[in-house]
N, C-alpha and C positions, 0 to 999 in steps of 0.2 A: 579833607573829609573823604574825597574820592579815594585817596591812597589808603586811608583807614578801612574803608569798606572793601577795597580790593584785598587787603591782607586778611581780613576776617573771612572773606569768601575763599581765599587760598588755603587758610588753616582748616576751614570746614571741609574743603575738598580733600586735603591730606588725611584728615581724621577718617572721613568716609572711605577713602581709598584703602587706608590701612585696615580698617574693619572689614572691608570687603575681601581684602587679600587673606586675612586670617580665617575668615569664614570659608573662603574657597579652599584654603589649605586643609581645613578640617574636613570638608566634604570630599576633597580630592587629595588624599595624603600621599601623593607621588613625590618621590625625592630621588636625588642622585645618590643618596647614601644606600649602600647594599645592606639590606636587612635579612637576606636569605639565611644567614647563620643563626637566626633566632626563631625561625619558623619550623619548629619541631612537630607541631600538631598537624594531623590529617583532618580535613574538614568533615569528611563523610566516611564512616567505617565501611560502607558498601564498596568504596573504591579500593579497599585493601584485599588482595587476593593471595599474596604470599609474603611470609615473614622469615627472615634468616637471622638467627641469633648465634653468636660465637664469642667465646672467651678462652683465655689461656687455661690449659690443664683440663679441658672438658671437651667432649664431643659436641660438634655443632648441632643445632636444632633447626629444622625447617618445618614451618607450619604452612599448609597450603589449603585453600578452599576450593572444593570441587562441587559446584552447584551450591547447596546450602550446608554441606558437611565439611568440616575441617579435619585434615589428616596431619599427623606428625611424622616426619621423616619418610613420607611416601608409603607408609605401611599401616599405621595405627590410627584409629579414630581419636579425635581430641575430646577430652573432658570439657563440657560446656562452661563450667565455672571459670577456669583459668583463662580460656580464650576470650570470654566476655569481659573479664577484668582487664586483659591486655588491650583489647580494642577500645575499652573505655578510657584507658590511660593514653593511648595513642591519639585519640581525638580530643582529649580534655587537658592536655599539657598546656601550661602557661608559665611565663617567666615570673619568678618570685623576686629575684634581684640579680645584679651583676657583681661577681666577686671582686674584691680589690686586687689590683695588680700585684701586690705583695704576696698574694696567695696563689698566683698562677703556677709557679714552679712546683709547689706541692700538689696542686690539682692535676697537672700534666703527668707528674710521676705516678700519682694514684691511678690515672687513666691507663697508663702504660702497664701497670702491674695487675690491676683488677678490672680494667675496663671491659665493658660488654659491648660488642659491635652489633648494631641493629641495621638491617637492610629491609626496606619495605617496597613491595612491588605491586603494580596495578594488574589489570585484567590480562594484558598481553605481554607480561613480563617487563613492563615499563617500570624502571626504577623511580620510585616516588621520593624516597628519603634514605639517607645513610647517616647515622650518627652514632656517637659513643656515649655510654652511661658509666659514670664513675661511682664514687661512694656517696654516702649521706653526709650532710653538713653536721657540724658539731652539735647544733641544737636539734637535729633530726627533723627539721621542718622542710627540708628540700634536698634535692639530689643534683650532682654536677652533670651537665650535658655538654657535649661538644659536637658541632656539626662537622661532617667529613669535609676536608679541604679548607677549613678555617682554623684560626688560632684563638678565637675568643670563646672561653667557656661561659656557661650560664648556670644559674641555680634555678632549677625547675621544680614546680609542684603541680598538684592535680586539682584543678578547680578551686584553688585557694584553700585546700584542705591540708592539714598536716599529716602527710603520709609518705612512707618510703616507697616511692614509685618503682624502684629497682626490683623489689620483690615480685612485681607483676611480670617482669621480663625474665628474671634469673630463676628458672624453674627446671628441675631435673626431668629427664625423659619420662620416667614412670609417673611423675606428677602431672605431666601433660596428657597422658593417655586416658582414654575413656575407661571407666571402671565398671562398665556393664558386665553382668555375668555372661550374657550371650550378646556380643557386639554385632548384631545383625538387624536389618530392617525386617519387620513382619512380612513385607512383600517378597523377601528373599527366601522365606521358609516355606517349604512344600509340605512339611509334616513334622510331627514331634513324637518321639517314643520315650516314655518315662518308665523306667524299670526299677524295681526294688528287689535286688538279689536275695535279700534275707526274708522278704515277704512278697513272693512273686504274684500272689493273688491281688496285690494292690496295683500292679503295673497296668498301663494303658497306652493306647496309640491314638494320635489325632492325625487324620489324613485330609489333605485338600483334594477334593474331587470337583473339577471344573471350578465354579465360583462358590462352592459350599465346603464346609468342614464336617467330617464324620468321626465319631468315636468308636473304637473297637478294642478288642482284647488282643494282646500280642499273639501272633501266629495265626490269626484269623483275618487275613487281609480282605476277604470277600464278604465277611459278615460284620455289619455295622449295628451298633446299639441304637434302637429307636428312642425317640423322646428327648434327645439332647439337642438343643438348639444350636445351629451353626454360629449364631452371634455370640453365644457363650464360649464356644471353642475358639473362635477368633479372638475374643477378649483374653483367653488364656495365653495365646501366642503373643499378643501385644504385651501382656504383663511379663512374659518371659524376657522380652527384649528390653523392657523398662528396668527390670531388677538390677540393682547396683550392689557392688561389693565395697568393703572397707578400703582395701589396698592390695597391691601386688606383694607376693611372698616368693618371688622367683629365686631369691638367695637363701631361702630357708634350708638349713643343713639337713633337715629330716624329710625334705620333699621327695627324694627318690624312694625312700623307704615307704612313705605313705602312698605314693602312686602305685606301688606293687600290690597293695591291699585291695580286696574286693570292696567297692564302695557301698555305702548305705543306699544311695540313689544315683542313677545314671540317666542323664538327659541327652538325647541325641536329636539335634535339629537338622533335618534334611534341607539341602540348599538347591536353588535353581541352577541351571547351567551345567549340570553334571558334576558339580563340585562335591567333594567328600562331606559327609555330615560333620557338623561341629559337635563334639561330645564333651559334656561336662560331668565329672564324677565328684560326688559330694561325700565328705568324710566328717562325721560329727566329732566335736571336740568335747572332752570331759575335763572340766577345770579341776576336778578333784583327784585326778590320777597323775602319775608321773609321766606316762606316755600321753602325747597330745591327742591322739585319736583313740576312741573307745568303740569297738564294734561288737562288744559282748552282748548276748541276748538280753541280759538284764537291763543294760543301758538303753538298747534300741527299743525294747518294749515299753520302757518308761516314757520315752519320747520327750524327755525334759531337755531339749536341745537349746543351746544358746548361740554357739558359733559353729561354722563349718569351714573346712578347707575345701577349695574347689580346684581340681586339676583339669585343665582344659586341653583338648587335643591340638590346639594351635601353639602349644608350648608354654602357656602361662599358668601360674599357680597363684591362687588368691585366697583371701580370707573374707568371710562375710557373716552377718548376724541373721538369726532365724527370721526376724521381722522383715528383713529385706527380701525374703523369698517366701513369705507366708502364703502369698496368693498363687504360687506355682508348686509348692511342695504338697501336693494333694494325692490322694489314692483313687482307685477306680470307683469305689462306692460314692465318694464325694463328687467325682466328675459326673457320674450318672444322674445325680440329683440336679445338676446344672445350675447350682447356686454359687 
């Protein structure tokens, strides 16, 4: 009987010990197995300060955050939508499955041919991750990933959603760029001159004098129009910086010819620090004519505009719709009303 009780106690002890071990392993999942090759996700997007993207046959892309503003290739501001989508992907990656070994050769070949290299850096240029992105799976529910320095590929997806994650990384330079008509902060702007060469009486100037904004007629720098609130003029400058365009048209074959024309409207934004003014020239498009730009008096007087080309003094040529600039395409009389 004593032996029987002893064995029952021993079995109970083993069961409890086993349960305790499994519970401890669940709470403390440390192992001698190297799992670094599958940890693609960054826990906190705020830890990401620089991203390097490169693939065969294309110029590399470098995205870098300076304070709260992202820049691409050290020159252009980044469009918010694609950078937000990329950061969402980098922090939301998870493993969908491990491909069968029979597929490795094809996956590696695909990575060598179309692979996209991704390097992620922290605040002090500390390298956080380096990995490669291949093509999409046959069922288009995942994308092949390979951590740098490892041989095991994984099929990744985004928060268990069926989505081609690669599209968030593999973006052309112009699609990374901010599409603002005037890519400046309001604080950078010291004043704005809006001129209408074909209707000079509609032109106006906004000047910043100390902490206030004043409205005046071009050529009368010392004479300001009373009755227009500084808050309204400040709002105009803020709307100028918010205005977006459809896309870049830098490869438009008619760009040089259009840029030689006298524009319908010219907006010059003065900048702090002695920098040259950023000048935007607007050319209305007439969809009913063979020539893309129509500056005839009949068309201008009708003011039935839908789209404009915008030639910018920093070297960019863009296209935009009238509703994207309706709040800034105003004349002097409208500005005097302050509405």
